[in-house]
N, C-alpha and C positions, 0 to 999 in steps of 0.2 A: 288199309284204306284204298278205296277204288274211286272211279270217276263219280259214281252216284253218291257215295258217302261224302266225298269232297264237296260236291254240289250242295248236299244237305247242310254241311257245316257252314258253307259260305252263306246259305240262306238264313241259317239260325243266327249267325253272328252279324250278318248284314255287311260283311266285308265285300268290297268290290275290288278285284285285283287291279292294281295300278301299274300301267306300262312303265311309267316314269321310275317306279321302284323295282321294276323287274320281278313282279310278283307272279310267278308261275309255280303252282303247288305240285309237288311230287305225289302221284296217286298209285304207285306200284309198291305194295308191301314187300315184295321179294327184293326189290332194289334197296329199299330202306333197311331190310334185314342184313343184306350183304354190306351195306355201307357201315352200319354199326359194328358188324362182325370184324370188318377190316380194322377198326380202331383198337381192338384188343383191350378195352378198358376193364378195370376191376372195380370193386366196391369202394376202394380207398382212393381211386383216382379223382382228381378235381377236373371236371369236364366243362368246357365252355362251348355253347352253341350260339351262334349269331343268326338272328332271323328265324326263330322257331316256327313262325307261320301258324298253320293249323295243327302242328304237333306230330307229324308222321315220324320224325326222328326223335322228338322229345319223349314220346310215349315209350320208346324203346330204350333210350338213354337212361331214363329215370329208373328202369328196372336193373340196370347194370351198375350204377354208381349211387353212392349216398351223397355226392357233392356235385350237383349239376347247377350251373348258372346259365341263364338265357338272357340275351340282350335283344330287345325288340323295339323298333322305332314306331311301328304302327299301333295307335292306341286301341283300336278294336281288337287286333290280334293279341296285344299284350293283355287285354282284359280276358280274352278267351283262355290264354295260357294260365293266367292267375286263377280264374274260376275253375278250371279243369284240374290243376295240380296243386293249388294252394301252397302250403309251406313245404311241400316235398322238393321244391327247387327254389333257388334264388332268382328272382326276376329283376332285371335292370331295364327300366324304360328309358330309351334314348337312342342316339345315333352312334352305332358301333365304330364308325369312322372317327368320331370326335372324342368320345369318352374313353378313359383308360380301361384296359382290360383288367379284371381281377386275376390273381395268380391261378394258373391252370397247368395241368399235366398233358391233357389231350384236348384237341380242338376238333369238333365235328360239326359241319355246317353245309347247308345248301346255299351257296352265295349268289345273290342277284348279280347279273352282269354289270350293272351300273356301279357296284361297289367292290367288284372282285379285285381290281388293281390296288386301291388303297388298303383294303383289308389284308391282302397277302403281304404287301410291304410292311404294314403295321405288325402283322403276325411275326415277321422275321425279327422284330425288335425284342421279342419276349423269349424267355427260357421255357421250353416245353419238350415233351418226349415224341409226340407224333401229332400230325394233323391229317384228317381225312375230309376233303372238301369236294363238293359237287360244283362244277363251273361249266360254262359253255365250252363245247368241244374246241372251238377256235382259240379260246383262252388257254385251255389245257395244252394245246399244241405249242403255244408260245412258252409255256412253263417248262416244257421238256425238249425244246428244239435244239438241234445241233448247229454248230457254226456253218455258215453258208446257206442255211435254210432261210426262206423269206420270213419264217416265224421267229427266227433268232432275234432277240430283243434285249432291252435293258432288264426286263422281268426275268428272262432266262439267266442272264449273267448274275444278277443279284441273288436269285434262288440258288444257283449252283455254288455260289460263294458260301452260302449259309447251310445248305441242306441237300440231301439226296431226294430226288423227286421222280415219282413213277406214275404213269397212267395205269389205273387198275381196271377200268371198265368204261366202255362207251354206253351211254344211256340215250335211247331214241327219244325224240321230241314228243312222241305219242304217250310217253309216261308222265306227262304233266298236264295240268288244267289251270288256266287256259293253255292250249298248246302253243309253244313258242315256234319261231321260224327256223330254229337251228337245234341240233342235237347237243347233248351235254356229256360230261365225262366225270368219273370219280378219280381223284388224284390223291396220292399219298405224299406227304412231306415229312421227312425225318431229319431233324437237325444233326449236324456233324461238324467237326473242325474243318476249317478251310483247307483245301488240298494244295494251296499255294500261299506264299507269303504276301501279306498286305501290311505295309508300314503304318498306314493311317486310313481307317475305314471311311471317314468323311471324304478324303481325297479320292479314294477308289470309287465311291458312289457318285461323286461329282463328275469325275472323268467319264464314267459309264453313261451318265445322263447327258452330258454335253455332247458326247460323240454319237450316241444313238438318236439324239434330236436331229442330227444331220448325217444319217447313216450312209448316204451316198457320197458325202464329201470326204476328203482326206482328213486323217486324224489331226494333222497340224493345223489345217484350216479351221476345223471345229474348235480346237482348244484355244487358238488365237482369238477367234470370234467371241469366245466365252471369257477372254482375258485371263486364262489360266496359265499361259506360258508366254515367254518373251521370244523374240525372233532368233536370238543367238543361243537359245537353250538346246543342249544335246539330249534329246528325248527319243527313245526308240519308236519305230513304227510310224513316224510322222507322215510318211508317204503312203501308208496303208489306209484301208477303210475298216471301220470297226466291225462290219458284218463279216470280215475275213479273219478276225482275230479270236482266238480262244480266250476264255476268262483269265487264264494265267498270264496271257500276253497283255491283256488290258491292265492287269495288276502291275506288270513291269512298267507300263507307261505311268500309272498312278504313283508307283514308288519313286520313279525318277522325278516326276513333278514335285512330289512332297519333299524330296531331298534338296532339289534346286531352290524351292521356296524357302526352306530353312536356311540355306546358305545365303540367300539374299537378305535375310533379316538379321544376320550376324553383324 
């Protein structure tokens, strides 16, 4: 698929890319080929694609697996997918942020920036083997950032807790129509056991969120403002800032908070 073919399909379907939905269609077949190859899917794999759009990935995925499911919120694009592929795939019409995902082994998608964060967080709630996602480059930088980097974030920590994450390829903005203002990147996510102990996941995620919401403030200030700790609690790293702490150290804080809360309820 090239710029001209994408333009033809847009004209035929009547789709008008919506900035609010982050609709920028990939037009480089070579990038799409590599993205699908990175996924390593087989005929038996259950594959999930969110936002198939005009089908540049869909057309390749459907040749690799007998179990493809696509979720599309745009009625015009959903109609295009349905008329093009029929019963060769399962089409779910709706908002992928809100509706439950079906069971899947591999996730392959070009994610609009507007839903990248909720979709990635939602993805981490499911059991799967691998995800290959295209996201904006600045978002990819947040996914793989190291402690101390300005890109180090709640997203970084939650991803590191659940999976190995690698940036596979930078994709120039010229490879999309309409052309966005920023470049994109292909990222691989492979789930694995956490490399550190977490006594309670909810507490870990809550502590991570509360502290990154005020990343410049001291840990103690942030947790007290969120009413997660009391003044006399002995919790580690209270005088540090979360941007200085590795995920394992944030887990130490969360574990301490969880234990102290349990002791208070006895």
